N, C-alpha and C positions, 0 to 999 in steps of 0.2 A: 372780573366785569358788576360784581355787586359794589362795591368796596370803590367804583370808578377809578381806577385800576386798567383804563379804554385805549385803545386808539381812537383818531379822532372822529369818524363813525361811532363808536362803539361798543370797539369787538376787541379782539383782539388779533394777534400777526402771526402765520405759522411763517415758517421756513426749511425750505427741504437741499436747500444748496451745497449742507456739509454731506449729502450723499454722494453729491457728482453731478450735474445740472446735465448730463448724457446719460446720466443715467437714467434719472428720472425724467428724461425725457420720452425714454426709451420703454419704463417701466408702466408712468401713468399717462399717455400719450393724451387719452382723454381727456384727465381734469387739464392738464397742460395746456393743450388746444382751448376748451370752455377757457379761463381763466385767461389765455391772453387773448380773446375776442374782448372779456370785460375789462383789457387795457393792462391786465395784471399777471407778472413772470415767475408762473411758478418754481421753475425749474432751479431759478436763479437768483429769486430776491424773494421776495415777503411776498402777503395775503391775506387782507385782514380780513376774520372768521366772526362769524358767533353761532353757537351753541342750537338748535331747531329740536325740533321732534322728528324721526325717523320715521317709525309705525308705531301703530296701533299693534303692542300686545294682546290685545283680546282681540273680539268678536259674537256674533251667534254663537254663543252654544249648542251645539254637535256629538254627535254619536262618532266611533270610528268608521264609519260606516259612511259621516257623512247627512246622517239621516236631523233632523228637526224635532224636537216636540210638535210641529206643524205637520200632521200629516201632508208628503207631495211638494212639501218642502224642503229640498237640498242646498249643504252652504260646502260651498271649496275654494280654495285660497287664501288671499288675506283678511275675509269677511268675515273667515269662520275665526272659532276662536280657541287655546287651551292645547296648541301645536306647539309651543315653546315657553311655558311657563314663561320663567321675568323679564327675560330677556328676549329679541330673534338676530339669533348670529348675523352676521351679514352672508346673502345669497340665500341664505333658509326658503325665502319666499317665495325662488323658484318653486323648488321642493314641494313648497306649500301646493300650487299651480298644480304640476306634474302630477304628484303622485296622488294630493286628492283631489284634484280633476277627472284624471280614471275614475279612481274609484266610484267619486262619484257618479258617473257613467254608467258605467257595468252593472253600479244596485239599483239605477232608476232605470234600466234597459229593464234590468231582471221583473222589479216590482209594478212595471203598469203591464206586460204582462199578466202578472195576478190580480189584477182587479180588473173585479165584475160590473161596476156600472164606473159613471159618472159624478162625483159627485158634485151636488149643488150651490152656487155660492152664496154666504151669508148676507140678502140683498141689505140691514142694515148696515154691515158694515163697510156695503160698500157704497151705500146711502152716505155711509158718513162723509166717507173718505173724498168723495163728490164735495158735500160742504166743504169740509175743510183745505177741500186743492180752489175749489172759487173766491173761497171766504175775500181774498186783500182786493179782488173785483169791487166789493161793495162798499170801498172802506174809502180814505180823504189818502191824496198820491200822498208817503212818506220819503226819510231821504236812508235806503235802503244800502248803500254805502257807506256812509255812516257807522250804522247799528256790525255792518260787518269790522271796521274799523277797528270799530272801541270790542268785539267781541275777542278778537287778534290779540290787542292791549290786555285784558284780562285774563287771555287763557298763558300771556306773553307773564306778566308780571303777578297774577296769583296761586296759577296754579301752573308752572314752569317747571324750569330743571331742579330747583330746589326744594322744598313745600313746608310748607306747615303750618296750623291745623287754624290759627288766626287767618292767614291770609288765602286759604282755603274758602275759610266762608267767609269773609269778605267777595272771594270771586263769587262762590254760590249766590246771594243777595245780590250780584251785579246780572248774573248770569239770568236770573228768575225777573231783573229791571230789565234786562235786553231785549228776551222771551216777551214781557207784554207790551211794549214798544213796537214789535215791530209785526204783534196779533194787531195791532191799533193800526197800522201801517199799509196803504193798500196799492194800488195801482195807477201811472197816468195815461197808462194805451191799456185799454180795454177789447185790444185787439186779442183773441187768444191764441192764432194762428203764429207760430214758431214767434210767440216773446217771450225772449231772453230776459228781459226782468221779471214774469212773472217764475219764470227758473230760477234764478239767483233770489228770490222771494221763497222761495219753495226751499230749492238746497240751503237757505241760508237758517233756518225753519230747523231741517235736520240738524246744519250745525251745532244751533243753539243745544236742542234737547239732548247733542254726547257732547259737546263739552259737559250739562248738569252730568251726567254717569262719569267723564273722566272724574271731574271733583270729586263728588258724592261717591265713585271707588276709591281715591286718594287719602280721601278724609276717611275713611273704614278702612283702609291698610295702616295701620301704626307699628311699622315693620318700612324698616329700607332693602329692598332687594333689586338687582336689573336695574333696570328705566328709572323703578319706583326713587327716590327717596327723601325721604321726611328725616328737618331738621331735630323735630324733640323728639325723632323714636328713629336714632340713626345704627340702633342693633337688628341684623337678620330676623332675628327668632328662631324658636328651635325647626328644625329644617324637619327633623319626624312631625310635627306637627303642622304643617304646609297646607296651604286651601286656595280652592282659586276663589275673584272676588264676581259676584253673580249680582247682575244690577235688572230688576225686572221694572215694566211697571202692571203697578194693581191698582186701578178702579182710579185715573188717570195719576197717582201719587211714584215716584221717584219710590222702590228698595232695591237697600244695597245688603245682599247673605253671604254666608262663608259656605262652600264648601267643598271639604279632609279631600286630598288626592291620595288614592290608591297606588299606595307603594307597592303592584304586585307585580313587577318582574324584579327591577330593581329600587333596592332603599338607601338611601342619602348617604354615604359613604360608601355605598358598594359601586360596582361599574359590572359590563359587561366582558370587556377584553381584559384576557387570559393576562397575569401577571402586569398591569397595571401598577406603575411606581405609586401612584394619590391614593390609591385605596388603603381604605385601614381597616385591617382585615377585625375581625368581630370578635376574636379572641382578646382583641386589645383594648376589648371599653362595648356600652352599651351605644355611650353614647359621643358619635362620630358628625357633628354637625361640627 
C-alpha cells in the first residue's frame, strides 16, 4: 500500500473462497453478514481491506490487584496496562475485563472497610479541571471536525503501522500544532445541557493528548516487537533486558521513561508448560532470545 499498489479505494483485497464459500459462511457468519450489508461477498468474492489500530497495548499503570498510584483509584479491563506485553492476542480483552474486574471488585470492597475517614478532595485540582472544561465557552467557535480529521491523518501517516524517527518527530510537531489550535477554538452553542459539541471538544483534547503519548512512546522504543514496528530499528532487541515504556506528565511536560520487566515467574526461553518443544533448555546456553 505504501508503494502505491492498492485497490481503487487505497486498500488491498482479501479473498477466502479457496476455503469453500459454504465453509466460510458457516465459520464466520457475523463477518460474512457484515460484509454483505456493505455490498461485499466475503465467502465467495473479494473484499477491500486496510490495516487499522485494533487495540492500545497499554493503559494506566496498575499492580496485580488493580491499584494505581492514586489512592482510591482502581483500574481493570482495557484501560489497564501491562497485562499483555507487546501484543494482545484476540479474545484476551474478555479476560482483561472478567478476571481483573473481579479482582478489582474484591480489593475495593475489602479496602473500603479498612478506610477510617473520607479523603477531602484537592480543591485546587477541582477548580483547575472546571476551568479546563469550561474554557471552550469563552472562545470564538472553531472547526472541531476539521481538527479531528487532521488528527486521524497524522496518526495514520506519521504514527501508523510502519514507524521511523523522522515521521514520528513530524507527527509530534503536527500534534502540538493541533493541540494549540484546539485550545484556541471555542463552541458556537453556549448551552451546557446535553451539548454534544462540548463533549466532542473535551474528547478531542483527550485524543490529542493520548496521540502524543503514543507517538512519544513509539519514538523512545528503538526496537520492534508485537504491534510496534520501527523501520529504522527492526530488531527485537535483548528479551532478557525487556522493559515497559512509562509515560508521565510532569509539571505539564510529557516524560517517557523505562521500567525493567521482572521475570520472577518465567524467563525468556522458558515455559510453565511441561515438555514444551519450543523451550530452549538453560543447559543449551544462556542466550535464549
